[in-house]
N, C-alpha and C positions, 0 to 999 in steps of 0.2 A: 626233139622228143617232147619239150614242154609245150611248143606250138601245137602239136598233134592232141595232147591232153586237153589243151584249152579248146581246140576245134571240136573235139569229142564232147566236152562238156557243155559247150554251146549248142551242139547239134541236139543232145538229149534235152535241154531245156526248150529248145524249139519244138521239138516233137511232142513233149509233155504239154506245152503251152498249146499247140494245135489241138491235141485230144480234149483239153480241158474246155476249148473254145466251142468244139464241136459238140460236147455234153451240155454246155450251159447255154448255147445258143437257142435250142428250143423253149427254155424256161423264160429267157429274155424276151422271145417272141410272144410267149403266152401273156405275159404280163403288160408288153405294149400293146398287144391286141386287145386286152380286156378293156383297156380306155378308149377304144375306138368304136365306131359305128360299123353295120355290116358292109357298107360301100367302102369303107376305108380299107377293112381287113383284107379284102380281095384285090386292093389296088397294087398295081405293078409299075415302079417298084415300090416295096413295102415301106411304109414310113415308121422306122423304129422309134422316133421320138414323135409322138401324136401332136398335131397343132392344138387340138382341143382335148383336154382330158375329160372323159365322159364318166364322172363319179357316178352318174345315174344308173349306168349298167350294174353296178355293185348293189345298189338300193333296190333296184328291179329284181335282180336275182336273189337277194335276201328274202324279199317279199313272196315272189312267185314259188321259190323253191322251199319255202318254210324252212329256212336254213337255221334259225334259233332252235326249233325243237329237234331238227336233225343232229345239230351239234350236241344237245344233251343227250340224245340217245347214243351217238357215237362215243361220247367221253365216257358214258356208263358203260358201254359194251367193252371199250378199250381198256378201262381200269380193271374191270373184271376179269378180262382175259389175260392182261399182263400178270395180275396177282396170282391167278391159277397156273399159267403157262410157266412162268419163271419159276416159281416155287416148286412146282412138280419136276420140271425138267432139271432144276439145279440139284434137287435132293436124289432123284433117279440117277443122274450123271455121276454124282459123288459116291453112290452106293456102288455102281459099276467100276468106278476107278479104285476104291478104297477098300472093298470087301471081296472076299473069296466065297463062293457058294456053289454048290452042285448045279451044273447046267448054265452056269454064267455066260460062257462064250456063245453057247447056242442060243440063249435069250437075247444076248446083244446083237447077234447076227439077225435074228427076227426083228428087231427094232431096226436095224440098218434096211432090211428088205421093205419095210413100211414105205420108206423114202422114195422107193422106186414105182409105187402104185399111185397113179393119178387120184387126187381126192375127189374128183367128180364121179368117179366109179363106186364111191362109198356112200354117195348121198342118198341113193334111195334105201338102202339098209338102215342108215344112221337117221333117216327120216321117220321110218317106221318105229324106231326104237325111241325118238324124241316125242313122237305122237302117243306112244304107249306111256311114256313118263310124264306126259301132259306138261311139257316145257315148250311147246310151239307158241310163237308170238311173246316170247319172253327173251330177256337179254340172255339169261343162262342158256336159252336154247340156241342162241347165235354161237356162243363160245364153246358149247358142248363137244363138237367133233374135233376141236383144235386145241383142247386144253393141254394135251400131252401130244409131243411131235417127235419122230425119229431124229430130226436135225437138231432140235433143242437139246435131246439127251446126248447125242453125240457130241454137239458142241462144249456142254458143260462137262462131260466125261473127260475131253482133251484137256481142259484147264485143270479139272478136278486132279489128275494124275499127277500134276506138278505141285501139289501141295505138300510140303514136307512131312513125310511119315513120322521122322523123329518128334516133331512138335505134337502130333496128335497122340503119339505113345506117351509123351511126357504129360499130356493133359489126362489121359486115362489113369495114369499112376498116381496123379493128384486127386482122384475121384471123380473125374469128369466122365460122365456117360458119353456114349456115341452121338446120341441127338445133340447135346449140349456142345460136344466138340464141334459138331458141324455148325451150330449156331454161333458159337463164340470164337471159333478159330477158322473154320474153312471159309465161311461167307464173307468175312472181311477181307481174306486174301483173294477171293473169287470176285471182287467188287467190279473190276474191269470187264470180266467176261459177263456178269450179271448186268452191267449197264449196256454193253453190246447186244446181249440177247432182248433187252427191254426195248432198244430202238428198232430191233428187227421185227419183234412181236408187235409193236405198235403200228410199224409201218404195214405190216400184213394186215392186221385187223381193220385199221381205219380204211384201207382200200378194198377189204373183202365185199364182193358183191352177190355171187351166185348163189351160195347158201343163205345169206341174209335175206336175199330176194325171196327164197324159198319158204323161209321160216316166218319172217316179219309180215303182217298183212294190215296193221291199222296205221293211219296216218301219222299218229302221235309217237310211234315208236320206230318209224322208218329211219334208216342211217343216212349219212351223207352221199355215199356212192348211189343209193337208190333214188334219193331225192335229186340228184343230177339228171336222171333220166327224165324227170318231169319237165326239165328246161329242154330236152332235145328236142321234143316233138310237141306242138301246139295243137289245139282243136282243129285248126287248119293245115295240119301237117307241115307247118313251117318250122324249121330249125331255129331257135332263139340263140344264135351263134355268140353274140357278144354277151349276153346274160350267161350263157354256159360257160365262156372262157372265165368270165369274173367269178362265177361260182367255183371254177376249178382253183383260182388263185386262192380264194378264200379257204378251200378245203386243203390246200398245201400248208398253209400256215402253221397249225399244230405240229405237223411233222418237221418242219424247219425249225421250231421253237424246241422241240424236244432234243433234235440233234445238236443244236447249239449249247444247250445245257449239259449234255452228256458227251460232247464232243471229245473232250480229253480222255475220258475213260474208254470210248470207243476206239480212238487211234490207239491207245495202249494195249487193248485187247487184240487188236489186228498185229501189232508190232512185236508184241511179246510172245515168245514161245514157251513160256513157262512162268512161274511165280518166284520172285526173287526171295530167296531165303535169308 
């Protein structure tokens, strides 16, 4: 019986390890290929450890792709989006979880229905609205359609439901208003969920391309995903594959850094089914 348990445990670790390798392998290939020339990238078998590290790929990618300006634009867009999205979704999700009002269930069902509508279908009417609001070619114009999302509201509602009602009632008895109770009590208890939503929001807006391409049209405001397209095709219709891979690695760095910083809270939000009282 003990041998079977050991064998089962070893089998699980082997399967998990194979899945992890399959997921990490493309990333390792990307980093390795970014230091190689076009001729080496297509070589068979592929050289996982390059003989000569071509750091010039990164220098060229940074200059040709105007990555400095793109980084500033993407960071401004990301910060604005995270503040608006996380704040709005956390507050709305908390209201759905802790307050009763007429039409609450119907309204929440409508929120969930928005998750089934492809965002691309809303681009044309939202573009007209953004044009009338005169927010085209502005950072607020990029984040405008995504400030509130059905997923974000649903995500925060599920966690807000586990905030102990007794603590909130005690705070109200002590003279704490609803909004103050939300800020002082609920938000600290929801910090793991807020951290997870922050990572998801950042990953989304950092890689967002279609709407940004539609809204932004001046070189100094283009985000990183748009700038990467400038490395895809040159004036001779030749793909700068080495520089494109190097720029892709550069673009990944902020997402990895953010995940490392909030890794503990992100894992807690996934593993916890509620908030500890």
